[in-house]
C-alpha positions in Angstrom: 78.6 4.8 -20.9 80.4 5.9 -24.1 84.1 5.7 -23.2 85.1 8.1 -26.0 87.7 5.8 -27.5 85.8 4.6 -30.6 88.2 4.4 -33.5 91.4 4.8 -31.4 94.2 2.3 -31.7 95.0 0.1 -28.6 98.0 -2.2 -28.4 97.3 -5.0 -26.0 100.2 -7.3 -24.9 99.7 -10.8 -23.8 96.3 -10.7 -25.5 95.7 -14.3 -26.5 94.1 -15.4 -23.1 93.6 -14.5 -19.5 93.6 -10.9 -18.4 95.0 -9.6 -21.6 92.3 -11.2 -23.7 89.7 -9.7 -21.3 91.1 -6.2 -21.7 91.1 -6.6 -25.5 87.4 -7.6 -25.4 86.5 -4.6 -23.2 88.4 -2.2 -25.4 86.8 -3.6 -28.6 83.3 -3.4 -27.0 84.1 0.4 -26.5 84.9 0.6 -30.2 88.7 0.7 -30.1 90.7 -0.9 -32.9 93.2 -3.4 -31.6 96.7 -4.6 -32.1 96.9 -8.0 -30.3 100.3 -9.3 -29.3 101.5 -12.6 -27.9 104.6 -14.7 -28.3 102.7 -17.3 -30.4 100.7 -16.5 -33.5 98.0 -19.2 -33.2 96.4 -17.9 -30.0 96.2 -14.3 -31.1 94.9 -15.1 -34.5 92.0 -17.0 -33.0 91.4 -14.2 -30.5 91.5 -11.7 -33.4 88.9 -13.6 -35.5 86.6 -13.9 -32.5 86.8 -10.2 -31.6 86.3 -9.0 -35.1 83.2 -11.2 -35.5 81.8 -10.1 -32.2 82.6 -6.4 -32.1 83.2 -5.4 -35.7 86.4 -3.5 -35.0 89.8 -3.7 -36.9 92.1 -6.2 -35.2 95.8 -6.5 -36.3 98.1 -9.1 -34.8 101.8 -9.3 -34.1 103.5 -12.4 -32.7 106.6 -11.2 -30.9 108.3 -11.2 -27.5 108.0 -7.5 -26.5 110.1 -8.1 -23.4 113.1 -8.1 -25.8 114.9 -5.3 -27.6 114.1 -7.0 -30.9 110.5 -7.4 -30.1 110.1 -3.7 -29.1 111.8 -2.7 -32.3 109.5 -4.9 -34.4 106.3 -3.5 -33.0 107.6 0.1 -33.3 108.2 -0.4 -37.0 104.9 -2.2 -37.6 102.8 0.2 -35.5 104.8 3.5 -35.0 101.9 5.2 -33.1 99.1 4.2 -30.8 96.6 5.9 -28.5 96.5 3.2 -25.9 99.1 0.8 -24.6 98.4 -2.1 -22.3 101.5 -3.7 -20.9 100.8 -7.2 -19.8 103.5 -9.9 -19.4 103.2 -13.2 -17.6 105.0 -13.1 -14.3 108.2 -15.1 -13.4 107.9 -18.5 -11.7 107.1 -18.9 -8.0 109.7 -20.5 -5.7 112.2 -20.1 -2.9 114.3 -17.0 -3.6 117.4 -18.9 -2.6 116.9 -21.2 -5.5 117.0 -18.5 -8.2 120.2 -17.9 -10.1 121.4 -14.5 -11.4 119.9 -15.2 -14.8 116.5 -15.8 -13.3 116.6 -12.3 -11.8 117.7 -10.8 -15.1 114.9 -12.5 -17.0 112.3 -11.4 -14.5 113.5 -7.8 -14.8 113.5 -8.0 -18.6 110.0 -9.3 -18.7 108.3 -7.3 -16.0 110.2 -4.1 -15.8 112.6 -3.3 -18.6 110.4 -4.6 -21.4 107.3 -2.5 -20.4 109.5 0.6 -19.8 110.9 0.4 -23.3 107.4 -0.1 -24.8 106.3 3.1 -22.9 109.4 4.8 -24.4 108.3 3.7 -27.9 105.0 5.5 -27.7 105.0 8.2 -25.0 106.3 11.1 -27.1 103.8 10.3 -29.9 101.0 10.4 -27.3 102.2 13.7 -26.0 102.3 15.1 -29.6 98.7 14.1 -30.2 97.5 15.3 -26.8 96.0 12.0 -25.9 97.4 8.8 -24.5 96.5 6.0 -22.1 99.0 3.5 -20.7 98.0 0.8 -18.3 100.4 -1.8 -16.9 98.8 -4.9 -15.5 101.1 -5.9 -12.7 100.2 -7.6 -9.3 99.1 -7.0 -5.7 102.7 -8.1 -4.7 103.9 -4.5 -5.2 101.8 -3.6 -2.2 101.9 -6.9 -0.4 105.0 -8.9 -1.2 105.0 -12.6 -1.0 108.1 -14.7 -0.3 107.3 -17.3 -3.0 106.9 -14.6 -5.6 110.1 -12.7 -4.9 111.1 -12.4 -8.6 107.8 -10.8 -9.4 108.0 -8.5 -6.4 111.4 -7.1 -7.4 110.7 -6.6 -11.1 107.2 -5.2 -10.7 108.2 -2.8 -8.0 110.8 -1.4 -10.3 108.2 -0.8 -13.0 105.8 0.8 -10.5 108.5 3.2 -9.3 109.5 4.2 -12.9 105.8 4.9 -13.8 105.3 7.1 -10.7 108.4 9.1 -11.7 107.3 9.5 -15.4 103.6 10.0 -15.1 103.6 13.6 -13.8 105.8 14.8 -16.7 103.1 14.0 -19.3 99.9 14.6 -17.3 99.5 18.1 -18.8 99.4 16.6 -22.3 96.3 14.4 -21.5 98.5 11.3 -21.2 98.1 9.0 -18.3 100.0 6.0 -17.0 98.5 3.8 -14.4 98.9 0.3 -13.0 96.3 -2.4 -12.2 97.2 -4.7 -9.4 95.1 -7.9 -9.6 95.0 -10.6 -7.1 93.4 -14.1 -7.3 91.8 -13.8 -10.7 90.7 -17.1 -12.2 93.4 -17.5 -14.9 95.8 -20.2 -16.0 98.6 -18.1 -14.4 96.9 -18.2 -11.0 96.5 -21.9 -11.2 100.1 -22.4 -12.0 101.3 -20.3 -9.1 98.8 -22.0 -6.7 100.0 -25.4 -7.9 103.6 -24.5 -6.9 102.6 -23.0 -3.6 100.3 -26.0 -2.9 103.2 -28.4 -3.3 105.2 -26.3 -0.8 102.2 -26.6 1.6 101.5 -30.2 0.9 98.1 -29.5 -0.7 96.6 -30.2 -4.1 95.6 -27.3 -6.4 92.0 -27.6 -5.4 92.9 -27.6 -1.7 95.1 -24.5 -2.2 92.3 -22.7 -4.0 89.9 -23.5 -1.2 92.4 -22.2 1.4 92.7 -18.9 -0.5 88.9 -18.6 -0.9 88.7 -18.4 2.9 90.8 -15.2 3.0 89.1 -13.3 0.2 86.4 -11.1 1.7 84.4 -11.4 -1.6 84.5 -15.2 -1.2 85.3 -15.8 -4.8 88.0 -15.5 -7.4 88.1 -12.4 -9.6 86.6 -12.6 -13.1 88.9 -11.5 -15.9 86.0 -9.5 -17.5 86.0 -7.3 -14.3 89.6 -6.3 -14.8 88.9 -5.8 -18.5 86.1 -3.3 -17.8 88.2 -1.4 -15.2 91.1 -1.2 -17.6 88.9 0.1 -20.4 87.6 2.9 -18.1 91.2 3.9 -17.3 91.8 4.2 -21.1 88.7 6.3 -21.6 88.3 10.1 -22.1 86.7 10.2 -18.6 89.9 9.1 -16.8 92.2 11.9 -17.8 92.5 13.0 -14.1 93.8 9.6 -12.9 97.5 9.1 -13.4 100.5 7.6 -11.6 98.1 5.3 -9.6 98.3 1.6 -8.7 94.8 0.4 -8.4 94.0 -2.9 -6.6 91.4 -5.4 -7.8 91.5 -8.0 -5.1 88.0 -8.6 -3.6 89.1 -6.8 -0.4 92.1 -9.1 0.1 94.7 -6.4 0.8 94.4 -5.4 4.5 96.2 -2.0 4.4 94.9 1.5 4.1 97.2 2.7 1.3 
């Protein structure tokens, strides 16, 4: 399927590895030109070289922490417009909520709510003016199924989800959509870090904790980053203009609820 985004610009945050890298690959395969962002330059430069060689699209890079005011300003100056924005920031650490200090909650909110909101603010009006825009926030299943050990993530990501739901209807008539992808149990470094922490609480090794989780995934496997990348690319396509304000699960059937 031609996604209709060939030649469009896509800014992909957290693009050096994991789910962000998978999204960048899928968008490049569809012909989009990329701006890859991560905090460190080495990882995104390597990713950029590999994507250019594989897909033949233009790939720019910007090493900056977009969860900060300075980082948001830097990318707005370097790339004042975009057609597609992928918000993707690593989640805060797992742990007992009682152990977190006030600064931990502030940091989680900056990274997983306020930072993405200000990036959306950077580009939303420009998308409205050109009558095309796709924004996808990669968040987590915890906004629908909170977990005690991930309380920092739950609080911050729920705030972003609520803000997106409030904003999305106001720009839907301008062919601009804002959606969230809610992954669970994808085979990434981030998952392994979280399961290591949770495993220690449960007295299990990482391998034992992964095995325990595999029992409760109806698909009987971990998610593949490329699966999320392809889903995200479709949401960014010209065919997805009637999907907005949604939080879409990718979880292998893990979530037990109806809505």
